C-alpha positions in Angstrom: 119.3 110.6 107.1 116.6 113.0 105.9 117.0 116.4 107.4 113.9 117.9 109.0 115.3 121.4 108.5 113.0 123.5 106.4 109.9 121.6 107.3 106.8 123.7 108.1 105.8 123.3 111.7 102.1 123.5 112.8 100.5 122.9 116.2 97.0 121.3 116.2 94.5 120.4 118.9 92.9 116.9 119.4 90.4 117.6 116.6 93.3 118.5 114.2 92.5 122.3 114.2 95.5 124.7 114.1 96.4 126.4 117.3 99.1 128.8 118.4 102.0 127.8 120.5 100.7 130.0 123.3 97.6 127.8 123.5 99.5 124.6 124.1 99.7 124.8 127.9 95.9 124.8 128.2 95.5 121.7 126.0 95.5 118.2 127.5 96.3 116.8 124.0 98.0 118.5 121.1 100.0 117.6 118.0 103.3 119.0 116.8 103.2 118.5 113.0 106.1 118.9 110.5 105.0 119.3 106.9 107.3 118.8 103.9 106.9 122.0 101.8 107.9 120.0 98.6 104.8 117.8 98.8 102.6 119.6 101.4 102.3 116.3 103.1 102.9 115.5 106.8 106.4 114.1 107.5 106.3 113.8 111.3 103.4 114.0 113.8 104.2 114.1 117.5 101.2 113.7 119.9 101.5 115.1 123.4 99.3 114.2 126.3 99.4 116.3 129.5 102.7 117.7 128.3 104.5 114.4 127.7 105.2 112.8 124.3 102.8 109.9 123.9 103.0 108.9 120.2 105.1 109.6 117.1 103.9 109.1 113.5 106.8 109.1 111.1 106.7 108.9 107.3 109.6 107.0 105.8 111.2 108.3 102.6 112.8 106.0 100.0 116.3 107.0 101.1 115.6 106.1 104.7 116.1 102.7 106.4 113.1 101.3 108.3 115.2 99.4 110.9 117.4 102.5 111.6 114.3 104.6 112.1 112.7 102.0 114.3 115.8 101.9 116.5 115.8 105.7 116.7 112.1 106.1 117.5 111.9 103.5 120.2 114.5 105.5 122.2 112.3 108.6 121.8 108.8 107.3 122.6 107.2 104.0 123.7 104.5 104.1 121.0 105.1 105.1 117.4 104.2 104.2 113.9 106.2 104.2 110.6 104.4 104.9 107.4 105.6 104.2 103.8 103.9 106.1 101.0 103.8 105.0 97.4 102.1 106.8 94.5 99.4 104.8 92.6 98.4 107.0 89.7 96.6 109.9 91.2 96.1 108.0 94.5 98.5 107.1 97.3 99.0 103.8 99.0 100.2 104.1 102.6 101.5 101.2 104.6 101.6 101.8 108.4 103.2 99.7 111.1 102.5 100.6 114.7 105.0 99.6 117.4 105.4 99.5 121.1 109.1 99.5 121.4 110.2 96.4 119.4 106.7 94.8 119.3 104.6 95.2 116.1 101.1 95.9 117.3 99.2 96.8 114.1 99.9 96.6 110.4 97.6 98.5 108.0 97.4 99.7 104.4 95.3 102.6 103.2 94.3 103.9 99.8 94.3 107.7 99.9 92.3 109.6 97.3 92.0 113.4 97.3 93.2 113.4 100.8 90.7 110.8 102.1 91.3 107.2 103.1 88.9 105.4 100.9 90.1 101.9 101.8 91.5 100.7 105.1 93.1 97.2 105.3 94.2 95.4 108.4 97.1 93.1 107.6 98.0 89.9 109.4 101.1 90.5 111.6 102.8 87.3 110.5 101.9 87.0 106.8 101.3 90.7 105.8 98.1 89.5 104.0 94.9 91.5 104.2 92.1 90.3 106.6 89.1 91.0 104.4 86.7 90.9 107.4 88.6 93.8 108.8 88.7 95.8 105.6 86.5 98.8 105.1 86.0 101.1 102.2 84.5 104.6 102.1 83.3 107.0 99.4 83.5 110.8 99.9 81.8 113.5 97.9 83.6 116.7 96.8 82.8 118.4 100.1 84.3 115.5 102.1 81.0 114.0 103.2 81.2 110.2 103.7 78.4 108.8 101.5 79.3 105.1 101.4 80.7 102.7 104.0 81.4 99.1 102.9 82.3 95.9 104.7 83.3 92.5 103.4 83.2 88.8 103.9 86.1 86.4 104.5 86.4 85.8 100.8 86.7 89.5 100.0 83.3 90.0 98.4 80.8 92.6 99.6 78.9 91.9 102.8 77.1 95.2 103.2 77.3 98.8 102.1 75.7 101.8 103.8 74.5 104.7 101.7 74.4 108.0 103.7 72.6 110.6 101.5 73.4 113.4 104.0 76.8 112.0 105.2 77.1 111.3 108.9 74.9 114.3 109.8 71.7 112.4 110.6 73.5 109.5 112.3 71.5 106.7 110.6 68.1 108.2 110.3 68.2 108.3 106.5 70.8 105.6 105.8 70.1 102.9 103.3 71.6 99.4 103.3 72.6 97.4 100.3 74.4 94.1 99.6 75.8 92.2 96.6 72.4 91.5 95.2 71.0 95.0 95.5 74.2 96.8 94.5 72.8 97.8 91.0 70.1 99.8 92.8 72.8 101.7 94.6 74.9 102.2 91.5 71.8 103.9 89.9 72.1 106.7 92.5 75.7 107.6 91.3 77.0 109.0 88.1 80.5 107.7 89.1 81.2 104.0 88.6 81.3 102.5 92.1 82.4 98.9 91.2 85.5 99.5 93.3 83.3 98.8 96.4 82.2 95.3 95.2 85.3 93.7 96.6 87.8 94.3 99.4 90.8 94.6 97.0 92.7 97.8 97.9 94.2 98.6 94.5 91.8 100.2 92.1 
C-alpha cells in the first residue's frame, strides 16, 4: 500500500483554480487534490458536489495492485477511475479506466507532452484496442494555446485537421481546415515536424 502521508494537498474549484479551505462551503463543486512532491504530479483527485463525494481519480503506482485498489475505491465512491502512468521518453502515456462500482464504463489512453494531452484514444471495452474514429490529437504552443485538432478515419489515417492560428479565442472565425491531401500546406506553417498528426497512432 502506498502511503499518502507527505502528499501536498490543494483545494481547487470546478475550473481547477486553487481555493482556500474556507471557500469550500460556498462552492457547489470542488476538488480535493493530493500531489506527490517527488514528481509534482497528482496522485489522487476527489471531486465533491454539493458537499458529497461524487468521483475519485486515483493514479496507480507500480507497487500497487489494480484489483485491490478497485475493491477499495468502490467502497468509497460509486464512480471512480484508476490511472496507470508510464514514461515514454520525455512524454507520458496514461491509461485510464473509469468504473461505476464493478462496471467498466470507459477505457482511454492519453499521450501527455509538456503537461498537455496531445492524443486521446478511446479503447474498446472488450478488446482494449483503439477505436480510431474516437481518437483525437492536439497540438499546443509554448503558451498552452491549442493550435491543431485532428480526427481520423476507421483505418487510422487522417480525416481532417483544424488549424487555429489564435487558439480557441475566436471560436472558429479564423480556423482553417486541412485533410490528408492538403497536409503539406499545413506543414509549411510550422517549423516543427507535425507528421505525428497524419495517423491516429498514439506512440510517437
